[in-house]
N, C-alpha and C positions, 0 to 999 in steps of 0.2 A: 202744349195746349194754351190757348189764349184765355184770359179771364176778363169777364165783364162785370162790373159792379152794378147791380140793379136792386133797388130797395134794400140796400145793405147786404145783399147776398153775393157770394162769389159764384158766378154762373159760368159754365164752360162754353167756350166758343170754338167751333170747328174742331172738336176733339177727334184725334186720329183713333180709329177703332181697328184693332187687329182681329181679323176674321179667321174662322175655322171652316175650311172648304174641302168637301169630298168631291174629287174630280174623277168622273167615270171615263175610262178609256174606251176605245172601240173594240168590241169583242173579237173581230176577225183580223185585227192587226196587232202589232206590238208598238208601243209608244217609244219608237227610236227614230233616228234620222234616216234609217233604211227605207222608211215609208213616206218619203217626201211626196209621192204621188197621191197620197190620201190627204185631202185638205183638212178633214176632221181630225185625223191623227196628229197632224202638224199643229192644229189649233190647241189640242191638249198639251202637246210638247211645249209649245211656246208659252201657253198660259201658266203652266207650273213654274217655269223660270221667271216669268214676268211678276207673278204675285208673291212668290217666295222672297224675291229680292226686295219686296215692299214690307216684309216682316210678317206676312200672314202665314198661318199654319196650313200647309197644303198636304192633303192625303190623296195619293193617286192609286186607283184600283185598275189592275190590268194584268197582262202577261208577265210571267216571272222574269223574262228577259228585258222587260221595259226599263228604261233608265232616264226618265225625265228628272229635272232638278226639283224634287219635292222633298218635304220634310220626312215623309214616310211613303215608301212604295210598297203597296200591299199586293201580293200575288193572289189572284183569284182564278187563274188558269195556268197550269204548268205546260212545259214543252211537250210532254207526252200526250196530254189531253188535247192540245192545240194541233199537233201533227197528225193525230188520229183522224181529224176531220179535214185538215187543210194541207197536208203534206204534198199532195199531188197537184194542188191548184195555186198555192202561194209560193211562187218561185221568184217574184220580183224580176221577171224576165221580159217585161213589156206586155204580158198577157193580163187580162182582167181577172182579179181574184173573185171566186164565187163563195157565197155564204148564204145562210138562211137564219132568220131569227128564232127558228125552232130546232136548229141543228144542235148536236151534243155540245159543241164548244160554247154556243150561246147560253144554253140552259145551265151548263156548269158555271159559266161566268156569272149569271144571274144569282144562282144559289149561293155561291161563295161571297159575292159582293154584298148581298143582303145580310149575310151573317157577320161579315167583317165590319160593316158600317154599324150594325147593332152593338158591337163590342166597343166602338169608339165614340159614338155620337153623344153630343151634349146639347142642351137647349141653346138655340141661336145659331146652330150649324147650318151650312148651306150645302145642297147637292147640285152639281152641275152635270147634266146629261148631254155632253157634246154631240153624241150620236142620236139625240132626240128621242123619238118614239122607239127607236131600236133598243134602248135600254130602259124604257119606261117601267117594266116590272120591278126594277130596283127602286125606283122613285116611289112607286105605289106602295111598296113595303114600309116606307118611312114617311107617312103623312104628317108626322109631328115636326119634320124639318122643312126648311124653306127650299122649294124646288125652283130653279131658274134655268130656263133653256138659253144657253149662250150661243152667240155666233150663228143664228139661224140663217141657213142658206138653202134649206130644203122646202119643198112646196106643199107639204101635207102633213097631217097627223100631229099638229102642234097641240100640246096638252097642258103645259104649265101655266099658272096664273101670272107668272112673270117671264117676259120674253125679251131677248136681246136679238135684234135683227142686224144683219151686216150692212144694210144699206136702206135708204128710203125707198128704193125701187122694190125690194122684197117686202118691206113693211106695207107699202101701199097696195101691192099685189095681194097680200094677205088680207087686208081690210076690204079691198074691192070697192065697188060702187056703193054698197050699203053704208060704208064709213064716210063716203063723200055726200050722200044724200040725206043722212040722218045725223043728228047731234048725239052721238053715242061714243064719246072718246074712251080710249083705253090708255090711261096715263102710264100704265106699267108695261106697255109694249113700246120699247125704245130702240133707238139705233145707236150702236157702237161699232165702228168699223173693225175689220180684221187688223192684226198687229204683227209686227215683223222684227226679227232679231237682226240688227244691222250687221253683226259679225258674220252672217251667212252670205253676205253679198260684197262684191268688190267693185268699187266705182272706177270707171274709166271713161275718158273722153276720146280715147284712141280706138277707132273702130276698124274692123276688118272688112272683108268683101262679101258678107252674107247677111241675109235676113233670117229671122228665127221664128219658128212656131214651136212653143213648148207647152204641153198640157195633155189632156186626153185626146188621143189621135182619133178623131171621129168627125163625121159630117156636121153634127150639132155645134161643134166648136169652130166651124167655119174654115177647116183646113183647105177645102176646095177653093175658097176665095184666095187664100194665101198662095196656093200652087198656081192658080191662073194669073194672078197679078204679077208674081215674080217672073213667070214665063213671058208675060206681055211686055215687061221692061227689060228682059234679058238679064235677070239677076239670079243669084244662087240662093237657095232656101235650105236651111237645116231644120229638121223635124226631130223632136224628142218627146217621149212620153209613152204611156200605155196604149196598146193598139185596140181599136174597136172597129166595128162595121167592116167594109170591104178591105180596109187597110190591114186587118188581122188575118185575112185569108191567105193561104199558102201561094195562091196563084197571082197575088197582086204584085205588080212591078211599078216601082217608083219612077217618075219622069227623070230624064237625064239631068235636069238642073236641080233636082231635089236629093238631099242626102239624109237618110234616116239614121240617126245615131243611137237609137235605143232608149231605154229607160235610164234616167240619170239621177245620181244622188247629189249631195250638197256641193261637192267640189267641182264635178263636171258641169253642173248647172251654173255655178258661179262663173266659170270660164266662158261658157256659151253666151250667157247674158251680157257680160261686160264687153264682149267682142262684136256683138251684132250691130248692124246699121240701125235696125229698128226691129220691133217684135210685132208680129201679127196676132191679134186676139179678136177676131171678127165673129164672136159668138152669135148664133142665129136665134137665140132665145134671150129673154130678159135676164141677163147675168145677175145673180144675187150679189156677187162681189167681184169675183175674178182676181184672186190673189196674185196670180202670175203677172198681172199688169203692174202692181206695186213693186213686185220683185224686180221687174225690168227697170222701173224708174230708179230704184235704189242702186242699180248697176250703171245708171247714167244712160239708159237706152230708151229712146222714144217708143211709144206704143201706138199702133194703128188698130182702131176698134170700130165696132158698129156704134150707132148713135141711140142706143136704148139700154135699159137696165142700169146697173151701177156705174157704167162707163160715163153716163151723163153727169155723175157726181165726181168721179175720180180722174178722168182723163180730160185735162183742160185744153180745149181746142187751141192749137197754135202755140202752146207752151210746153206741154208734156207729150204732145202727139196730135193725132187727128181722129175725129169721129166721122165716119163715112156712111152715106146712104146709097150711093150708086157705085158701079164698077169703076167708073172714071174717077170718082172721089178717092177710091183706094189707090188707083194708079198715081194720081197726083200726090197723094200722101206719101207713097213709097219714094217717089222721085224727090219730093221736098226733103225727106229724111236723108236720102242719099246725098243730097246737096248741102246738108248741114244746116237746114233751116231751124231745126229744133236744137236747143242748147242742152248738152248733157247735164250741166250744173243745175239748170232749172228742173230737170227731171229728178235729180237727186234731192234737191231741196223739198220738192213736193212729197217725194216718197218718205222722207224722214218724219213727216207728220204722223205716219203710221207706225212709228217705233214703239217698242214695248214700254219705254219710259213715258211716252205721250199718251198712250191708250190706257195704261193701268189706272190712273185716277178716275177715268170715266166709269170703269167697272166698279171701283171702290164706291163711288157715289151711288150707283144704281143698286149695288148689293145692300148698302145701308138704307136706301129708300125702301127696298123690298122688305127688309127686316123690320122697319118702322111700322109697316102695315100690321104685323102681328104683335110686335112688342112695344111700339111707340104710339104716336098720334097720327100715323098714316100720312095722308096727303098734307096735313097741317103741321107736320113735325118741324120744330125749330132747331136747326143745327148751328145757327149763329144768332144768338139772342141780341147782339148789338144792332141788328137790322130793324128791330121792332121797338115800339114805345114800351115804357115800363108797365103801363096799364095792360097792354096786350099780353106781355109775357106773364104777368101776375095772373091774368084771367085764363091763360091757356096752357099752364103747366099740366102735365099728365097727372091725373088723380087716380088713386086706387083705394078701394074700400076693402078692409079685411073683415069679411062677414062674420067670422067666428071669433074675432077679437073685439067684441062689443061694437062692431061696425065702425071701427076707427078709420078716419079718412086721412090719407097721406098724399101730399103733393110730391111728385118725383121730377127732379130736373133732368135734362138730357145728359145721359152718361152711357157708357158701354154696358153697364150692369142694370140699367133701368128696366129693360125688357124682362130680365129674369126675376128681378125683385117683384115686378107686377104679377108674374105668374105664380109666385109663392104665396099669394094672399089666400088661396084656397087649399094649400097643402096641409096635410095632417089635421083635418078639421076637428077630430075629437080631442087631440092633444091641445089645440088652441082653445076649445070650449072649456076644457078642464081648467086652464089658466084663467080664463075669464071668470069662472066661478070662484076660484081661489082669491083672485084680486078683489072681486066685487064683495065677497063675504069677509074680507080682511083676514083670511086664513094665512096668506103670505104677508108678513110684516117686515119692514126693514129694507135694506138695500139689496139689489139683485146683481148676481154675477151671471153673465152669459158667456161661457167658455167655448171657444170655437164658434164665434158669432157669425162668421162668413160675411155676407153682405148686409146683415142686420135685419133679416126678415122676421126675427123674433125681438131683437133689441129695440128696434124703432117703435113697433106697436106697444111693446111692454112699457117703454119709457113714457109714451103718451097716456097709457092707462094708469100709470103710477107717478103722477107729477110730484108727489111728496117724497119719493124715494130716488136714490141715485142708481142708475143703470150702468154697471161696469161691463163694457163690451170688450172682450179680450179675443184677439185673433193674431196669428203670425203674419198675415198679409197686410202690409201698409196700404196697398191699393184698395182692399176691401174696407178698411177702416176710413180711408179718405172718402170713399163713397158714402159711408154712414154719416160722417161729419157733414158732408154736403147736404144730405137729406135733413139732418138735424137743423142746419141753418135755414134751409128752405121752409121748414115747418115750425121754426122758432122753438125747438126742443132744447131746454136748458139743462136737463138732468142726465144727459148722456156723457159718459167719460170713456174714451177709447184707450185701450192699453195694448201696445204692439209687442207681443211676446208669444213664445211657445210654452204652453203649460205642461208641466210634468211633475215629478217628485224629487228631482235632483238637478244638478247643473251640468250633466253630461251632454255635450253637443249632439245634435241629431242632423240628419241629412234630409233634404227635400229637393224637389225640382224648382227651377226658376219660374215655372208656371204658377204664379201666386194666386190665381183664381181658384184652382182646385189643388191645394197642397195636401200631400200625404207624406208622413214622416216614418223613417225607419228608426226603431228604438236602439239599434246597435250601431255605435259609432264606426264609421268607415265603410258601411255598406249603403249604397244608394237606394233610393225609393224604388218600389216595384209597382207603383201606381200606373195603370195603363194609359191614363190621361196625362201623366207627368212626363212630358217630353222636353228635352233640352239639357242645359248645363245643370249639374247637381250643386246645390249650395249648402253651406254649413250654417246651422242656426243654434244660438244659445237657448237654454230653457230656464224657466222660472216656476216656482210653486206658488199656489195660492197663499200658503202660510208665509212665504217670503214677502209677498205683496202686503200682507197684513202687518208683518213686522216693520216694513218700511213706511207704513202709513198710507200706502196707495189705495187700500180698501178699508172699510170699517162697517160695523153694524150690519152684518150680512144676514138677511132673512131668507134668501133663496139662492140656490146654485143650480144652473142648468149647464150640462156638459154634452157637447157633440164634437168630440176631438179625435175622430177617425182612429179608434182603437187604443187611444191613450187614457181612456176613462179610469182604469184601475190605477195607473200611475198618478193621475191628477188627484184622485181621491186620497191616495197615500200621502200626497203632498199638501193635503187640506185638513188633516186630522185635528190640528190645533184649532183651526177656524171652526170646524164642525163641533168640536168639544166646547168651544167658547160660546157659539151663537145658536147651536142646534137649528140650522136652517133646513127648510124643505129642500130636497135634492131630486132632480130629474137627470137621467142620463140615457143615451142611446146605445144599444148593443146588438150585435148579430148573434142569433141563437145558435148558429153553427159553432161559435166559439164558446168555451167554458168560462170565459172571463166574467160573464154576467152572473154566474153562480158564485164565483169567488168575490166579486164586487158586492153582490147582495149580502153575502155572509159577513164581509168586513163592515159594511154600513150597519147591519143589524147589531153587531157587537157594540156599537156606540149608542144603542137605545133607540133604534128605528124599526118601523114596520115598512117592508118593501113590497111593492106591487108591480106586476107587469101590466101595462096598458095594452089591451087587446085590439090594437089597430095596426094593420099592416102599413108600412111606410112605402110609398110609391117608389118603384125602381129597385126594391130589394125585398123578396118574399120572406126572408128570415130576419129582417130588421125590426126591432120594437123599441119603444120608449118604456122606461121604468121610472117609478116615482117612489120616494122614500119620505115618510112622515115621522117626525119625532114622536115617540110614544106619549110623551107628556102633553102633546097638542090634542090628543084624543080625537083625531079626525075620523069621522064615520064615512067610509067610502060608499056605503049603501045610500047615504043621503045625496052624495054627488051623483051617483048613478040615477037616482030617482029624479033629481032636479034636471038632469040632462036627458031624461027619458031614454037612457041607454043601460039596460040590464047587462050584467056580465062584462062590464067595461074593464074591471080590474080582476086580476088573478093574484092571490097572495103568494109570495115567495117563501 
């Protein structure tokens, strides 16, 4: 990450953001290379490989036999369920597969995908429905996530607010004349071309004695033109692909100069393409992209196409092939290719522009642009502050008001956690109002410990509300603390001290995932974390107690302790008894009611001269999770007064 100094602040420049992406497969196929005939399945296959290689966390949802290169392949339909619907129609034998969006395979896919995404989703996640409207029910079930339609090559039922079209041809067709006649831009309808794995194609400038037609074997793809042109010049034509129209009828006979080789997979396709003189792709409709054209170019094979649709963008006249409007244009093009007028190397060079490595950054940029609409400054987001004047940057930082923390106003610099920090401003409103009351009425005195401070959604506003106190923000994730320090610099917060450690009651190491954003620890050494969001290499962490920090002089004059340490609260309190006995701080902690730890924890704290209350506010995302607050008896705090001031009766339940 680059750093730009502006107004004395360290501002991030072009920070790489690692994304979490839910990739929906096509319900009536398997995401494997057996389905090369389905452009949408292949886009899913290639996308997983492309984006995982860039370090993003890719979750693929599909058939249990799917095998894309994803971080997690989640089965949402098994072989028995799939075969029950498609066994007789899905043979990959050149015949068209039949399916329906309301058949049993689809409804099973929908139900299970909705459930599995719900288990895994986090704020800031993206869902990609490659099959478009065909998997919309899954997207509709998760409106809290960002839905992006990728690789649009279909002509109807577009539904997402963010759309990626494969070519300007399909984008302009989608907008139609109204977009031309009216000033009504859609800045989040963008063009990113299809992408290709170069390892699937073999370049050759040594050609054999045949032309090629590879794709859906039908009238609309212009096969009739290819057959007539090759007959007119006395050339051989090889045809490969799934059969449609009259070509699928039992009585159809191929002309003598045409050889139908059937449906082909990766290796036969590679051989056919590299050996062809040229490939005919004379689609009779505005081709949204025509991936087979780029596949031929990667094989060093010129392409002969019509002169509309995406071919006007991707088939460079006289360089990669020819675009034709009359029969004689096609005849001349075929003869020119046969005579070597098009150089294979030029074809390959142009095709490589569509490699996974070249297209991935375009998707990354658009994904972040889309996320910025919800979590950032939208169209005005600054990803590189070095481009702007200091005055502009200072005046246009994202600002968030914490309405329940005395309306404290915080400026947030661009960062991968900024969006989530902003959304936390309204979380747990009663818990925040209680703190505002305690701070305002000087019931909390002394320095503050925020244990398990995460991204600082408590530490930062509390530091601003208590400028005369020190806020000790303690978290095991250095990334989380770096973000807090960045916000502190941006807002000129001087009283925040971050401490990078795992809090417990002893020095026994614990394990957690390398996912530092959502750390979850196992209390028993040698057993990895079971956190469903903690994926990746398990790491060993040393621990430290609050009392140790006190003995080392890292903390002092503690008036308040807040703990949200993912099940370690009892351990942390046991490691804080000396501090508690010395300072008698007010204590809050989070607990799950399904666990009995909150009873043991409450009993332990009461033994040190405290009254303990449950705060009767459900915490979003967990129906059994509650906050608890403990007041030293000697403070003589009247909770009824707090309830009255906040106009919230029965806010507290005594333990």
